[in-house]
C-alpha positions as CSV (number, residue, x, y, z in Angstrom):
1,X,0.0,0.0,0.0
2,X,1.1,3.5,-0.8
3,X,-0.1,6.6,1.2
4,X,-0.1,10.1,-0.2
5,X,-0.2,13.1,2.2
6,X,-0.8,16.6,0.8
7,X,0.0,19.8,2.4
8,X,0.2,23.5,1.6
9,X,-3.4,24.4,0.8
10,X,-5.0,27.5,2.2
11,X,-6.7,30.8,1.4
12,X,-5.1,33.5,-0.7
13,X,-6.2,36.6,-2.6
14,X,-6.3,36.7,-6.3
15,X,-2.8,37.2,-7.7
16,X,-1.2,35.4,-4.8
17,X,0.8,32.2,-4.6
18,X,0.6,28.8,-2.9
19,X,2.8,25.8,-3.0
20,X,1.4,22.3,-2.5
21,X,3.4,19.3,-1.5
22,X,2.5,15.6,-1.7
23,X,4.7,13.0,0.0
24,X,4.3,9.3,-0.8
25,X,5.1,6.7,1.8
26,X,4.5,3.0,2.5
27,X,5.5,0.0,0.5
28,X,6.9,1.8,-2.5
29,X,8.6,-0.1,-5.3
30,X,8.5,2.3,-8.2
31,X,6.4,5.4,-8.8
32,X,6.0,6.5,-12.4
33,X,3.8,9.5,-13.1
34,X,2.7,11.7,-10.3
35,X,0.1,14.4,-10.7
36,X,-2.3,17.0,-9.3
37,X,-6.0,17.1,-10.0
38,X,-8.6,19.4,-8.6
39,X,-12.4,19.4,-8.0
40,X,-14.5,22.5,-7.6
41,X,-17.9,22.3,-6.0
42,X,-20.5,20.9,-8.4
43,X,-17.8,20.0,-11.0
44,X,-15.9,16.9,-12.0
45,X,-12.4,16.2,-11.0
46,X,-10.0,17.6,-13.6
47,X,-6.3,17.2,-14.4
48,X,-4.1,20.1,-13.4
49,X,-0.6,18.8,-14.1
50,X,1.5,15.6,-14.3
51,X,5.1,14.8,-14.2
52,X,6.9,11.5,-15.1
53,X,9.7,10.0,-13.2
54,X,12.0,11.4,-15.9
55,X,10.7,14.9,-15.4
56,X,8.4,15.3,-18.4
57,X,5.6,17.6,-17.5
58,X,2.1,18.3,-18.8
59,X,-0.4,21.0,-17.9
60,X,-4.0,21.8,-18.3
61,X,-4.4,24.9,-20.6
62,X,-6.0,26.8,-17.8
63,X,-2.9,26.7,-15.6
64,X,-0.1,26.9,-18.2
65,X,2.3,29.7,-17.4
66,X,1.0,30.0,-13.9
67,X,1.6,26.6,-12.2
68,X,4.7,24.6,-12.1
69,X,4.9,20.9,-11.2
70,X,8.1,19.4,-9.9
71,X,9.2,16.3,-8.0
72,X,11.9,14.9,-5.8
73,X,12.3,11.2,-6.7
74,X,14.5,10.5,-3.7
75,X,11.8,11.8,-1.4
76,X,8.9,10.4,-3.4
77,X,7.4,13.9,-3.3
78,X,5.7,16.0,-5.9
79,X,5.1,19.8,-5.7
80,X,2.8,22.2,-7.3
81,X,3.9,25.9,-7.3
82,X,0.8,28.0,-8.1
83,X,1.3,31.6,-9.0
84,X,-1.1,34.3,-10.2
85,X,-3.9,32.5,-8.6
86,X,-7.5,33.3,-9.8
87,X,-10.8,32.7,-8.0
88,X,-11.6,30.0,-10.6
89,X,-8.6,28.0,-9.2
90,X,-10.6,27.5,-6.0
91,X,-11.0,23.7,-5.5
92,X,-9.9,20.7,-3.5
93,X,-6.6,19.6,-5.0
94,X,-5.7,15.9,-5.0
95,X,-2.4,14.3,-5.5
96,X,-2.1,11.1,-7.6
97,X,0.6,8.6,-7.9
98,X,1.0,5.7,-10.4
99,X,2.7,2.9,-8.6
100,X,4.2,-0.1,-10.4
101,X,4.9,-3.4,-8.7
102,X,5.7,-6.7,-10.5
103,X,4.3,-5.2,-13.7
104,X,1.0,-4.2,-12.2
105,X,0.1,-0.5,-12.1
106,X,-2.0,0.9,-9.3
107,X,-3.3,4.5,-8.8
108,X,-3.3,6.1,-5.4
109,X,-4.9,9.3,-4.3
110,X,-4.3,11.7,-1.4
111,X,-7.0,13.0,0.8
112,X,-7.1,16.4,-0.8
113,X,-6.2,19.9,0.3
114,X,-8.5,22.9,-0.1
115,X,-7.3,25.9,-2.0
116,X,-9.5,29.0,-1.9
117,X,-8.8,32.1,-3.9
118,X,-10.8,35.3,-3.1
119,X,-11.2,38.2,-5.5
């Protein structure tokens, strides 16, 4: 089993910044892609950004140029630096990790951290 623990959420005014962290722990063999998703009230969960173990990144169009995803493979930790935040970024942000063991891939989720951006 792999546990993901997020931290760094909070409330900020529009234009501000926050940095989210997500640390994986437990019986870790190999983690491939890690990512951040978000879910606003009344909306479906959506992809924000992903990063492979080799450092290749991908972003939703809505956050390109404002958010940066990074990871520390030695610490099994992924980060999301969020700048120029907008009220529409308000959501619960979830960390995701793709764990591979004996050729089998399992997806794990964190408990979520609330990000609130006021205008």
